[in-house]
C-alpha positions as CSV (number, residue, x, y, z in Angstrom):
1,X,47.1,40.6,14.8
2,X,46.1,37.5,17.2
3,X,43.2,39.8,18.9
4,X,41.9,41.1,15.4
5,X,41.8,37.3,14.5
6,X,39.7,36.5,17.8
7,X,37.5,39.4,17.5
8,X,36.4,38.2,14.0
9,X,35.8,34.7,15.3
10,X,33.7,35.9,18.2
11,X,31.9,38.2,15.6
12,X,31.1,35.1,13.2
13,X,30.4,33.3,15.9
14,X,27.8,35.4,17.7
15,X,26.5,37.7,15.2
16,X,24.6,40.6,17.1
17,X,21.8,41.2,14.7
18,X,20.8,37.7,14.1
19,X,20.9,36.9,17.7
20,X,18.7,39.7,19.1
21,X,16.0,39.4,16.4
22,X,12.5,37.8,17.4
23,X,10.2,36.6,14.7
24,X,7.0,38.1,14.2
25,X,3.9,37.8,16.5
26,X,7.1,37.5,19.1
27,X,7.3,33.7,18.4
28,X,10.4,32.0,19.5
29,X,11.8,29.0,17.3
30,X,10.6,26.8,20.6
31,X,7.1,28.4,20.2
32,X,7.2,27.7,16.4
33,X,7.6,24.1,17.2
34,X,5.1,23.9,19.4
35,X,2.6,25.6,17.0
36,X,2.5,22.6,15.0
37,X,0.0,21.1,17.5
38,X,1.5,17.4,17.2
39,X,-0.7,15.2,18.8
40,X,-0.8,11.5,19.8
41,X,-3.5,9.7,17.7
42,X,-6.0,8.0,20.0
43,X,-6.5,4.3,20.2
44,X,-10.1,2.8,19.6
45,X,-11.6,1.1,22.7
46,X,-12.2,-1.7,20.4
47,X,-10.9,-3.3,17.2
48,X,-10.9,-6.2,14.9
49,X,-9.1,-7.6,12.1
50,X,-11.4,-9.9,9.8
51,X,-13.9,-10.4,12.5
52,X,-10.9,-11.5,14.8
53,X,-10.8,-9.3,17.9
54,X,-7.6,-7.5,18.5
55,X,-6.6,-7.8,22.2
56,X,-6.1,-4.0,22.9
57,X,-6.2,-5.1,27.0
58,X,-2.5,-5.6,26.2
59,X,0.2,-3.3,26.6
60,X,2.5,-4.7,23.9
61,X,-0.7,-4.9,21.6
62,X,-1.1,-1.6,22.2
63,X,2.2,0.0,21.9
64,X,2.5,-1.9,18.4
65,X,-0.7,-0.6,17.0
66,X,0.4,3.0,18.4
67,X,3.6,2.8,16.7
68,X,2.1,2.2,13.1
69,X,-0.8,4.7,13.7
70,X,2.0,7.4,14.9
71,X,3.8,6.6,11.3
72,X,1.0,6.7,9.3
73,X,-0.8,9.7,10.5
74,X,2.3,11.8,10.1
75,X,3.4,10.3,6.8
76,X,0.8,13.2,5.2
77,X,1.9,13.4,1.6
78,X,1.8,9.5,1.1
79,X,-1.3,9.1,3.0
80,X,-3.3,11.7,1.5
81,X,-2.4,10.0,-2.0
82,X,-3.2,6.8,-0.9
83,X,-6.5,7.7,0.5
84,X,-7.4,9.2,-2.8
85,X,-6.2,6.2,-4.8
86,X,-8.3,4.0,-2.5
87,X,-11.4,5.3,-4.2
88,X,-10.3,4.1,-7.3
89,X,-9.2,0.8,-6.7
90,X,-10.9,-0.6,-3.5
91,X,-14.1,-1.1,-5.1
92,X,-12.8,-3.9,-7.5
93,X,-10.6,-5.2,-4.7
94,X,-13.7,-5.5,-2.4
95,X,-15.6,-7.1,-5.1
96,X,-13.4,-9.9,-5.6
97,X,-12.5,-10.3,-1.9
98,X,-16.2,-11.1,-1.3
99,X,-16.6,-13.4,-4.1
100,X,-13.4,-15.2,-3.0
101,X,-15.0,-15.5,0.5
102,X,-12.0,-13.4,1.9
103,X,-12.6,-10.8,4.7
104,X,-13.0,-7.3,3.7
105,X,-10.2,-6.0,5.9
106,X,-7.5,-7.8,3.5
107,X,-7.7,-4.8,1.5
108,X,-6.0,-3.1,3.9
109,X,-3.4,-5.6,3.9
110,X,-2.9,-4.7,0.1
111,X,-2.4,-1.2,1.1
112,X,0.3,-2.3,3.8
113,X,2.1,-4.1,0.9
114,X,2.0,-1.4,-1.9
115,X,0.0,1.5,-0.9
116,X,-2.1,0.7,-4.0
117,X,0.6,1.2,-6.5
118,X,2.8,-1.3,-8.6
119,X,5.9,-1.3,-7.0
120,X,9.0,-3.7,-6.9
121,X,10.3,-4.2,-3.7
122,X,14.1,-4.9,-3.1
123,X,13.5,-8.2,-2.9
124,X,11.7,-8.1,-6.4
125,X,8.1,-8.6,-5.2
126,X,5.8,-7.2,-7.4
127,X,2.5,-5.4,-8.1
128,X,-0.2,-4.3,-5.4
129,X,-0.1,-7.9,-3.5
130,X,4.0,-7.7,-4.0
131,X,4.4,-11.4,-5.2
132,X,7.6,-12.7,-5.6
133,X,7.7,-14.7,-9.1
134,X,7.9,-18.4,-7.9
135,X,4.7,-17.7,-5.5
136,X,3.0,-16.0,-8.3
137,X,3.7,-18.9,-10.8
138,X,2.4,-21.4,-8.0
139,X,-0.7,-19.1,-7.8
140,X,-1.5,-19.2,-11.5
141,X,-0.3,-15.8,-12.9
142,X,1.8,-15.7,-15.8
143,X,5.3,-14.6,-15.6
144,X,7.5,-14.0,-18.6
145,X,9.2,-11.5,-20.5
146,X,5.9,-10.0,-22.3
147,X,3.4,-10.9,-19.8
148,X,3.5,-10.3,-16.0
149,X,0.2,-10.9,-14.3
150,X,1.4,-9.7,-10.9
151,X,0.6,-6.4,-12.3
152,X,-2.9,-7.2,-13.2
153,X,-5.1,-5.8,-10.1
154,X,-7.6,-8.4,-10.5
155,X,-5.8,-11.8,-11.2
156,X,-3.3,-10.7,-8.3
157,X,-5.8,-10.0,-6.1
158,X,-7.5,-13.7,-6.8
159,X,-4.2,-15.0,-6.4
160,X,-3.7,-13.4,-2.7
161,X,-7.2,-14.8,-1.8
162,X,-6.4,-18.2,-2.8
163,X,-3.0,-18.1,-1.0
164,X,-5.0,-16.6,2.1
165,X,-7.5,-19.2,2.0
166,X,-5.0,-21.9,2.1
167,X,-3.3,-20.2,4.8
168,X,-6.7,-20.1,6.6
169,X,-7.8,-23.5,6.3
170,X,-4.2,-24.1,8.0
171,X,-4.2,-22.2,10.6
172,X,-7.6,-21.5,11.4
173,X,-6.9,-17.6,11.9
174,X,-7.4,-14.8,9.2
175,X,-4.5,-13.0,11.3
176,X,-2.1,-15.6,11.3
177,X,-2.9,-16.2,7.4
178,X,-2.1,-12.5,6.9
179,X,1.2,-12.8,8.7
180,X,1.9,-16.0,6.8
181,X,1.3,-14.0,3.6
182,X,4.1,-11.7,4.7
183,X,6.8,-14.2,5.8
184,X,5.6,-17.7,4.6
185,X,3.9,-20.6,6.0
186,X,7.4,-22.4,6.7
187,X,8.5,-19.3,8.9
188,X,5.3,-19.4,10.6
189,X,5.2,-23.2,11.3
190,X,8.5,-22.6,12.7
191,X,7.7,-20.1,14.9
192,X,4.8,-22.0,16.5
193,X,6.7,-25.1,16.9
194,X,9.6,-23.1,18.8
195,X,7.1,-21.0,20.9
196,X,4.2,-23.6,21.4
197,X,1.9,-20.5,20.4
198,X,-0.8,-20.3,17.7
199,X,-1.9,-16.5,18.4
200,X,-0.5,-13.8,16.2
201,X,-0.4,-11.6,19.0
202,X,1.2,-13.9,21.3
203,X,4.2,-14.8,19.0
204,X,7.6,-13.3,18.5
205,X,8.0,-12.9,14.8
206,X,10.7,-11.3,12.6
207,X,10.2,-7.4,12.9
208,X,8.7,-7.1,9.4
209,X,5.9,-9.7,10.3
210,X,5.4,-8.4,13.7
211,X,4.5,-4.9,12.6
212,X,2.7,-6.3,9.1
213,X,-0.9,-6.7,11.0
214,X,-0.6,-3.7,12.9
215,X,0.3,-1.5,10.0
216,X,-3.0,-2.9,8.2
217,X,-4.9,-1.7,11.3
218,X,-3.5,1.5,11.3
219,X,-4.8,1.7,7.6
220,X,-7.9,0.7,8.5
221,X,-8.6,3.2,11.3
222,X,-7.2,6.1,9.2
223,X,-8.9,5.0,5.9
224,X,-12.2,4.2,7.7
225,X,-12.3,7.7,9.7
226,X,-9.5,10.0,7.7
227,X,-11.1,13.0,9.4
228,X,-10.8,11.6,13.0
229,X,-7.0,11.7,12.3
230,X,-6.7,15.1,10.7
231,X,-7.0,14.1,7.1
232,X,-9.6,16.6,5.8
233,X,-10.1,15.6,2.1
234,X,-13.2,16.8,0.5
235,X,-15.0,13.7,-1.4
236,X,-14.9,15.4,-4.8
237,X,-11.1,15.5,-4.3
238,X,-10.8,11.8,-4.6
239,X,-9.7,9.7,-7.5
240,X,-12.7,8.5,-9.4
241,X,-12.9,4.9,-10.8
242,X,-11.9,4.2,-14.1
243,X,-14.2,3.1,-16.9
244,X,-12.9,1.0,-19.6
245,X,-14.4,-1.6,-22.0
246,X,-12.6,-4.8,-23.0
247,X,-11.1,-6.3,-26.3
248,X,-10.1,-10.0,-26.5
249,X,-6.6,-10.7,-28.1
250,X,-6.1,-14.2,-29.7
251,X,-3.0,-13.5,-31.7
252,X,0.2,-11.7,-31.9
253,X,0.0,-7.7,-31.6
254,X,3.1,-6.1,-33.5
255,X,2.4,-2.7,-31.9
256,X,0.3,-2.0,-28.8
257,X,0.8,1.6,-29.6
258,X,-0.8,1.1,-33.0
259,X,-3.7,-0.8,-31.4
260,X,-4.0,2.0,-28.9
261,X,-4.6,4.6,-31.7
262,X,-7.4,2.1,-33.1
263,X,-9.1,2.5,-29.8
264,X,-8.7,6.5,-29.6
265,X,-6.0,6.5,-27.0
266,X,-2.3,6.3,-26.9
267,X,0.5,4.1,-25.6
268,X,0.6,5.7,-22.0
269,X,-2.9,5.4,-21.4
270,X,-3.3,2.0,-22.8
271,X,-0.5,1.0,-20.3
272,X,-1.9,2.7,-17.4
273,X,-5.2,0.3,-18.0
274,X,-2.9,-2.8,-18.6
275,X,0.4,-2.3,-16.8
276,X,0.6,-6.1,-16.6
277,X,1.9,-6.3,-20.8
278,X,5.8,-5.7,-20.2
279,X,6.5,-5.2,-23.9
280,X,5.3,-2.7,-26.6
281,X,4.5,-6.1,-28.4
282,X,2.7,-9.4,-28.1
283,X,4.0,-12.4,-29.7
284,X,1.4,-14.9,-28.5
285,X,3.2,-17.9,-29.8
286,X,1.1,-20.3,-27.8
287,X,-2.4,-18.6,-29.1
288,X,-3.6,-17.6,-25.9
289,X,-7.0,-15.5,-25.6
290,X,-6.0,-12.5,-23.2
291,X,-8.4,-9.6,-22.6
292,X,-7.1,-6.0,-22.5
293,X,-8.8,-2.9,-21.2
294,X,-9.3,-0.2,-23.9
295,X,-10.7,3.3,-22.2
296,X,-14.4,4.7,-23.1
297,X,-14.8,7.7,-24.7
298,X,-14.0,10.9,-22.2
299,X,-11.8,8.6,-19.9
300,X,-9.1,11.0,-19.5
301,X,-11.6,14.0,-18.8
302,X,-13.2,11.7,-16.3
303,X,-10.3,11.4,-14.1
304,X,-9.2,13.9,-11.1
């Protein structure tokens, strides 16, 4: 009985048919792995962030950039979606950055924050620019049970610009201003005082902040030249910018669904254009004036 049991165990552990089969094209599992053609992304010879040179001559700087570039290049589905979204949202973000006098590269900081999506972090930071409630209010965003302008792309971008410009005035460096956006001025000040250094690339910062600018730089490299990094996206596959018209609201709105129907759309599409409206109604007790977006004719048919 013991011999029969032993033979059965050996048979289960080493099935003859399975062990002798070879995949088609004489490709063993090891060869199959090699066929994926995994390549190490190439670093540029020169690189800057917001016009400030990245010191790629330092090994630690090169390795930090390589880390983020490797993650992004093999984050295929998310990166493809983000590249497609950028053609919808970058035009409006670029216009605001230019108007506010903030370098264009900060659009990649927005990507690093949220991948151009209305997300909520575990720390309860919200929206494209990931504002905490207190910070959002400090920079003029209305946040309450019915309105949360952290979800308002244009207003949140203006608020982010105000923060960044104030940090730039303090540090004299856009790169360090970007780091402060992530970890806060107080934490940057503490590390500058402790380490007696004022350059982002010379400071030992918390891991998230130490990776932050490099993540934005990696997004800049890939999104500027996606084909170079293996993302073959046809231009007609991009998500097109959206077209809308605006309507001023000065009173209460009993039902945004009914309001949407009056403008030939539905609540779902209306909310896509106005994610900052957090309830299906608006009491507007203070009688403020709000501007909402409503779709133009053919809005849904025009998207990809």
